[in-house]
C-alpha positions, 0 to 999 in steps of 0.5 A: 547843965542842960536837962537831958532829952526825954526818952531814949537817946540815939546811939551809945552816948551823947557824943555818938548821938551828935555824930548820928544827927550830924551825918543825917543832916549832911545827907539831907542837905546833899540829897534834899530827901532821905528815908530814915526811922520816924524817931531819927527824923523827928530828932534831926529836924531841929538841927537841920532847920537851925543849920538853914537859919545860919545859912540864910544869914550868909555871913562868915561867922554863920558859915563857921558855925555850920562847918563846926557841925557839918564836916563836909565842906561841899555840903556846906557850900551847897547849903549856903549857895543853893538851898538858902536862897530858895528859903529866903522868903520862907519864915520857917518850916524848912523840912517836911516829914512824911510817914511811910510803911514800916520797915520789913524785918523789925517793923520799925516805923519809917518816914521820909524827911525832905527840904521844902524848897517850893517858892512861897506865895507872895500874897498874905494868907488873909488876902488869898482867903478873901480872894477865894471867898469873892470868887465863890460869891461871884460864881453863886450870883452867875449860877442864880442868873443862869437858872433864872434865865433857863426857867421858862424853857424848863416850864415848856410842856413836853407833849407839844413836840409830838403834836408838832410832828403830827401836824407835819405828818398830816400836812404831808398827807393832805392830798390823801385826806382830800381824796377821802373827803370826796366820799359822802358823809353818810358813807363815812358815818356808816364805816366801821371802826376797823375800816377807818383804822385800815384806811388810816394805816394804808393811806395816811401812814401815821401809826408810828406817830400815834404810838408816840402820842399814846406814849406821851399822853398815857391814854388808853382807848378802845375800838368803840371810842375810835369809831365815835371819834371817826363819826365826829371828825370831818375828813376835809383838807381844812382839818387834817390834824383832827382826822389824823388823831381820829385815825391814830387811835388805832394804837389801842389795838396793840394793847391785847398783844402786850397782854398776850405776851405776859402769859407767855413770859409766865410760862417760860418762867414756870418751865425754867423753875420746873427743872430746878425743883425736879433736881432736889434730891430725895429727902432734901429741901430747898433753902428759904428765900433768905438762905436759912434752913427750913424748919426741922432741917439741920444738915447742909448739902453741897451739890458740887462736891456731893458732901454734907455737913452736920452742925458739929462739923468742922466746915459747917458754919463756912458752908453755904447750903444748896440743899437741906436734910433732916438727918445724915441718913437722909443725906447718905440715902440721897448719895451725899458723903460726909465732909472729911471722909474718904470715899472707898474705891469700888474697883482697884485702880489699874496700873501701868507696869514700869520699865523695871519689870514685874512688881513695878508700876507707874504712878497714877494720874493724880500721883497716888499709888496703884493698887497693891503697890506701896513701896516708893522709888526714886529714879534719881537716887535709885533708893526705895522707901517702905511704908512707915519708914523715916522719909516715906511721907516726904518722898514723892514717888517716881515709881512704885513697887509691890514689895521691897524685894521687887525694888531690890531686884530692879536695882534700888537700894533702901534709903539710909540702909536696911536699918532705916527702912525697918518699920516700927511695930509699935 
C-alpha cells in the first residue's frame, strides 16, 4: 500500500483529489498557462510532467495511458502533436511556477503554472560558459590597449590651449602693435600702468583672452606688477605674445568688483533674515538648527493653524514646531489656541431666511447651523429632526428652523412621529 501524501489532501477524498488534479492538468495543456493556488500548482506539477513524458514517447500505449487520466481527447491530441515536439530536446523541467499576489478575500497564496515551450540551446552549458569567459578576456585586453593608446593624450597640459588662442589674437593685432612700436622706448617706460591697460584694451582688445589666462593659470596680479611687466616688455612686431601678456594683466582690475559684490550679497541675506526674525510672536523662540527645542521651551506652536501643543497633547509628537513657547499661557498671550479646542464665535453668524418663511434659515457656507436655529429639515422627505433625537446626527440639514413649531408651520413633519422626536432628559 503506498504511503499517504504528507499534508492535507485536495478535495474530500482520494478520488476527488485525482479528479481535481486531472482537470487542472487538462486546463494546463489546453491553455499553456493557468492561475491557481500555490498548493494546487505544486501538487499538479508531477502529474503534468509525467503526461509530457508519455507524450514524448508517442506510441499507442503511451497515448492510452494519457487518455486514462485526461478524458478530453482534443487536449490529448494537442499534447501529442503540438506540445511534445516542442519539448523533444528538453531533458526535464517541462513546467514553470511563478508566484503572484495573494487572492482577494481569503488571502490564499496564488501562482501561475505554465508550460516551458521555449527551444533549448543547442550548445552544452559548459561550452556557453567557456565562450562567455573568452569574450570577457578579449574585452579586457581591448580595453587595456585603448587605455594605453589614449594615455599620451591625457597627459597633454591643459593650459596650452589658452596660450594658442593668445598667439592667434596677437598675430591678428600685429599691425596695431607695430604702431605702438614706433613710439620711443622712454615714452613707453614713462607710461603708467593705467595708460598701458587702456591702450591694450582699446587697440589690441585681448581682455577676454586675458580673463581666460587668469582662469586657467589661477594667478592674481595687481597694477604695480602690470607696470613692471610693461616696462620690461619690448613692444615690437617680433614679440606680440609678450606684449599681449603684459597688457593682459589688466584682468586683475576686475578683482575689486568681486570683493565689492560680496558685502552686497551679505546685506541682501541680512535684509531677508530680518523679517523672519521680526515675525516671531511675543514670548516665542525659534527652533534650533537641528529643529529641537531651545532650553526651557516645551510648548510647540504652528504658525499656519495658529494652534499650540503641550507635551501631553494628542498630536504633540507628530507636530513639527515652527515656534516654541515656555508655557501655554505664553502661547495664548501670543494669539495661539490649544489644539483640539473650539474657538468661540465672537459674533453670531448671520443667516439667510429660507423659502419657508419666518423661523427658517438656509445653511451656512460650511453647512453648519445659523445662529439660533438648531432644528434640521429635509426638503425631500419634508421631515424635521430636533437636537438629541434618534437620527439628528446622521441627518444633513437642507434647511434649519428655530423651533419644532416653525418646522410644523412650514409643512414639515417629525421624523418617525412625535414620539421619536422627544428628547431624553437623561
